[in-house]
C-alpha positions, 0 to 999 in steps of 0.5 A: 543148352549150356551147363552152368559150371560149379562155383568154387568155394573161394569164388562163392565166398567172394561173391557172397561177401561182395553182394553183402557189402554192396547191397545197401550202397548207392551205385557209384556215379563215376570211375573215381567213386567206383574205385573208392568203393572198391578200395573200401570193399577190399579193405573190409573183405581182407581186414574186417569180414570174418571168413565163414569157414575159419572165423578169421579175416584173410589178414589174420590167416596170412599173419598166422601162416606166414608170421607177417 
């Protein structure tokens, strides 16, 4: 019997965002398409999507904390 480890809040947030972003997207046909989709996801995740706990994007949080 295997026990499922509890998912950390950060991993859960990422997983939910990943599922949301890719739910209506077609599967990539090759590595080039896969890399393009992942690049688009990373941009969306860091610069467009607001985090559920802060209401800010990771980029906004970084700028707020580090001033960059």
